[in-house]
matplotlib code that plots the C-alpha trace (Angstrom):
import matplotlib.pyplot as plt

x = [96.5, 98.1, 100.7, 101.1, 99.7, 96.8, 99.1, 101.7, 99.0, 97.4, 100.7, 101.3, 97.8, 98.6, 101.9, 100.2, 97.1, 95.9, 93.2, 91.0, 91.2, 88.8, 88.9, 87.8, 87.9, 89.6, 88.5, 90.1, 89.5, 92.3, 91.3, 92.8, 93.0, 92.9, 91.8, 90.0, 91.0, 93.0, 96.0, 96.0, 98.3, 98.4, 101.4, 100.7, 104.1, 103.6, 100.7, 99.6, 99.7, 96.0, 95.3, 97.7, 96.0, 92.5, 93.4, 95.2, 92.3, 89.9, 92.2, 92.5, 88.8, 88.1, 90.8, 89.6, 86.0, 87.0, 85.4, 87.6, 84.7, 83.8, 82.7, 82.7, 80.2, 80.0, 76.8, 76.1, 75.2, 72.2, 69.3, 65.8, 64.1, 66.2, 65.6, 61.9, 61.8, 63.4, 60.9, 58.0, 59.2, 58.5, 55.2, 56.5, 55.8, 58.4, 60.9, 59.6, 60.0, 60.8, 64.4, 66.7, 68.2, 71.5, 70.5, 70.7, 69.1, 69.6, 67.4, 69.7, 69.4, 71.2, 71.6, 72.2, 74.4, 73.0, 74.5, 72.0, 68.3, 67.5, 66.2, 65.5, 67.1, 66.5, 67.5, 68.7, 72.1, 74.1, 75.2, 78.9, 79.0, 80.5, 78.4, 79.8, 78.0, 78.6, 81.1, 80.0, 82.0, 81.3, 81.3, 78.4, 78.2, 80.2, 80.1, 77.1, 75.4, 77.0, 77.3, 79.7, 82.0, 84.8, 87.5, 85.3, 84.0, 80.4, 78.8, 75.4, 75.5, 73.0, 73.1, 71.2, 71.0, 72.4, 70.1, 67.2, 63.7, 60.7, 59.5, 57.3, 59.9, 57.3, 57.0, 60.7, 62.5, 65.7, 67.9, 66.7, 67.9, 71.1, 72.1, 71.2, 73.2, 76.2, 76.3, 76.3, 79.1, 81.3, 81.7, 85.4, 85.6, 84.2, 87.2, 86.7, 84.1, 83.1, 80.4, 77.6, 74.3, 70.9, 69.5, 66.1, 63.6, 60.8, 58.5, 57.2, 55.2, 56.6, 54.6, 52.5, 55.6, 56.9, 60.3, 62.0, 64.3, 67.1, 69.5, 72.8, 76.3, 79.6, 83.3, 85.3, 88.6, 91.0, 94.0, 96.2, 95.2, 92.8, 89.3, 86.8, 83.4, 80.7, 77.0, 74.4, 70.8, 69.4, 66.2, 65.4, 62.7, 61.8, 61.4, 61.4, 62.3, 64.7, 65.6, 67.5, 68.7, 70.4, 72.7, 74.3, 77.0, 79.7, 82.3, 80.4, 81.6, 80.5, 77.2, 76.4, 77.5, 76.8, 75.6, 72.7, 70.1, 71.7, 71.9, 68.3, 67.1, 69.1, 67.6, 64.1, 64.2, 65.3, 63.0, 63.6, 61.5, 61.7, 58.5, 56.3, 58.8, 60.2, 63.9, 64.8, 65.8, 68.4, 70.0, 73.3, 73.2, 74.4, 77.6, 75.8, 74.7, 78.3]
y = [63.6, 62.2, 59.7, 57.8, 54.4, 53.9, 51.9, 54.7, 57.3, 55.3, 54.9, 58.7, 59.2, 56.9, 58.5, 61.9, 60.8, 62.9, 62.1, 65.1, 65.4, 64.1, 63.2, 66.2, 66.6, 69.8, 72.2, 72.0, 68.3, 67.2, 65.3, 66.8, 63.8, 64.3, 61.3, 61.0, 57.3, 56.9, 54.6, 52.7, 50.3, 48.5, 50.5, 53.8, 53.7, 51.7, 50.8, 47.2, 45.2, 44.7, 48.4, 49.3, 47.0, 48.1, 51.8, 51.2, 49.3, 52.1, 54.7, 52.7, 52.2, 55.9, 56.8, 54.1, 55.5, 59.1, 61.3, 63.6, 66.1, 66.8, 70.2, 69.9, 71.8, 71.8, 70.2, 73.5, 75.0, 72.7, 71.9, 70.4, 73.8, 74.9, 71.6, 71.9, 75.5, 74.4, 71.6, 73.9, 76.3, 73.5, 72.7, 69.4, 67.9, 68.4, 65.8, 64.1, 66.0, 62.6, 62.5, 61.4, 64.0, 65.2, 65.0, 67.7, 67.6, 68.8, 69.4, 69.9, 69.9, 67.1, 67.9, 71.7, 71.2, 70.7, 67.2, 65.8, 65.8, 67.7, 66.1, 67.5, 65.2, 65.4, 63.4, 63.6, 62.8, 63.2, 66.7, 65.7, 64.4, 66.3, 67.1, 67.0, 68.3, 67.9, 70.2, 72.5, 73.9, 74.9, 71.3, 70.5, 68.7, 65.9, 64.0, 63.4, 64.4, 62.6, 62.9, 61.0, 60.6, 59.6, 58.7, 55.9, 54.8, 55.8, 57.3, 58.0, 58.5, 59.4, 57.4, 57.6, 54.2, 54.6, 54.0, 53.1, 54.0, 55.1, 52.0, 50.7, 49.7, 47.8, 45.3, 44.6, 41.4, 41.0, 41.0, 44.5, 45.9, 43.8, 45.3, 48.9, 48.6, 46.9, 49.8, 52.2, 50.6, 49.7, 53.1, 53.0, 49.6, 46.1, 44.7, 46.6, 44.4, 40.8, 38.7, 41.2, 40.0, 41.5, 40.3, 42.0, 43.9, 46.1, 48.0, 51.2, 54.3, 57.7, 60.8, 59.0, 57.8, 54.3, 53.3, 50.0, 49.7, 47.2, 45.6, 44.5, 43.5, 43.1, 43.0, 46.0, 45.2, 48.0, 49.0, 48.2, 44.6, 44.6, 43.1, 45.2, 43.8, 46.4, 46.4, 48.9, 49.9, 51.7, 53.3, 52.9, 54.9, 56.0, 59.8, 61.8, 59.5, 57.1, 55.1, 56.6, 55.4, 56.6, 53.9, 54.2, 51.8, 51.4, 48.8, 45.7, 45.9, 49.5, 48.7, 46.1, 48.1, 51.7, 52.8, 50.6, 52.9, 56.0, 54.5, 53.3, 56.8, 58.3, 56.1, 56.2, 60.0, 60.0, 61.7, 62.3, 64.4, 65.2, 65.2, 68.3, 70.6, 73.9, 73.8, 76.7, 79.1, 76.6, 75.4, 76.6, 78.0, 75.7, 76.1, 78.0, 80.6, 81.6]
z = [63.5, 66.6, 65.6, 68.9, 69.1, 71.5, 73.8, 73.9, 74.5, 77.3, 79.0, 78.8, 80.3, 83.2, 83.8, 84.3, 86.3, 89.2, 91.7, 91.0, 87.3, 84.5, 80.9, 78.9, 75.1, 74.0, 71.3, 67.8, 67.3, 69.7, 72.9, 76.0, 78.3, 82.0, 84.1, 87.4, 87.5, 90.7, 91.0, 94.3, 96.0, 99.3, 100.5, 98.8, 97.2, 94.0, 91.7, 91.8, 88.6, 88.7, 89.2, 86.4, 84.0, 84.9, 84.6, 81.3, 79.9, 80.9, 79.4, 76.2, 76.0, 76.3, 73.7, 71.3, 71.5, 71.3, 68.6, 66.6, 66.3, 69.9, 71.0, 74.8, 77.0, 80.8, 82.2, 84.0, 80.6, 80.6, 82.9, 82.9, 82.8, 79.8, 78.0, 78.6, 77.4, 74.2, 73.8, 74.5, 71.8, 69.4, 70.9, 72.4, 75.8, 78.6, 79.9, 83.0, 86.2, 87.8, 86.6, 89.5, 91.8, 90.5, 86.9, 84.2, 80.8, 77.2, 74.1, 71.1, 67.3, 65.5, 61.9, 61.8, 58.7, 55.2, 55.0, 57.6, 58.2, 61.4, 64.6, 68.0, 70.6, 74.4, 77.4, 81.0, 82.3, 85.6, 86.5, 86.6, 83.0, 80.1, 77.1, 73.5, 70.5, 66.7, 65.1, 62.3, 59.3, 55.7, 54.7, 57.1, 60.4, 61.9, 65.2, 67.4, 70.7, 73.7, 77.4, 79.6, 82.5, 80.1, 82.6, 84.0, 80.6, 81.3, 78.1, 76.5, 72.8, 70.1, 66.9, 63.6, 61.9, 58.4, 55.5, 57.8, 56.8, 58.9, 60.7, 63.5, 66.1, 68.1, 65.2, 64.8, 65.8, 67.9, 64.8, 63.9, 67.2, 67.2, 63.8, 64.9, 68.1, 66.5, 64.1, 67.0, 69.0, 66.0, 64.3, 64.8, 63.1, 63.2, 65.0, 68.2, 69.8, 70.3, 72.0, 71.5, 72.9, 73.5, 76.8, 77.0, 74.7, 76.2, 73.9, 75.5, 74.6, 75.6, 75.0, 72.3, 70.4, 70.2, 71.7, 72.5, 75.5, 74.9, 77.4, 75.9, 76.6, 74.7, 75.0, 73.8, 72.2, 72.8, 70.6, 73.5, 73.4, 76.4, 76.5, 78.5, 79.3, 79.0, 79.7, 78.7, 77.8, 74.8, 73.6, 69.9, 68.0, 64.5, 64.2, 61.0, 58.0, 59.8, 62.9, 65.9, 69.2, 72.4, 73.9, 77.3, 78.6, 81.2, 82.2, 83.4, 87.0, 87.3, 85.7, 88.3, 91.3, 90.4, 87.0, 86.0, 87.6, 86.0, 82.6, 82.7, 83.7, 80.9, 78.1, 79.6, 79.3, 75.7, 73.2, 69.5, 67.1, 63.4, 61.4, 61.3, 63.1, 61.6, 62.3, 60.0, 62.8, 64.2, 60.9, 59.4, 55.9, 53.2, 51.3, 48.5, 51.0, 52.1]

ax = plt.figure().add_subplot(projection="3d")
ax.plot(x, y, z, "-o")
ax.set_aspect("equal")
plt.show()
């Protein structure tokens, strides 16, 4: 385990930033951090205090939210046609052809390990985002399905609500969705966020299944002592025997000026399937089978 504090790590990150690099999680459970965050100043000779703080906050936010079980995959390994072929192999409808230009897509199994119930998860995402998948070993599966432009704090993350039962999401109140989303954003601890608020709920039906689109905002509290305002959208559904969601968020300033349309397209494309599908060909053998 890395022993540096988040502040120390963030400072090391900033000391090694280059214009053309990007955050990318490395194999083996260690995050290889390269940032595309650029440090700018009025005279091109020194970093402004404001720029330093903003970049340090971004780096800290990414480090604080990093998973220790990432298996990174380039977006070029995916694509709408590949995702739709995977869906078709299960007899499921394709993702919409109306995904924005510059988008890729995935259709992956969550729960290949014996410690989880399998689900087929599909959604679109920008071509320049990095995809991470759960890790697998003899003890089962860990981590989740996620895509993101990590250096800028833009992410879309799949989450299974713990201990939730099959439910009609269209009949649930705001507290249900608040609890589900707080569970998603606070996996690293309850002390990493404040001021969480749902601003809009919209029940929708996608391919004959029920989803609820949720607009939300919160403040991320980084280990380096910074407060980072974030805004996002999520899509919540109930597939198989539980409740699942895909939440996508970015720093509030980027959400307003750039990412809102992207994040809405991502969660609108989200599909999750469980019941009635034969996943046997995609699952890992249990411990007893080794």
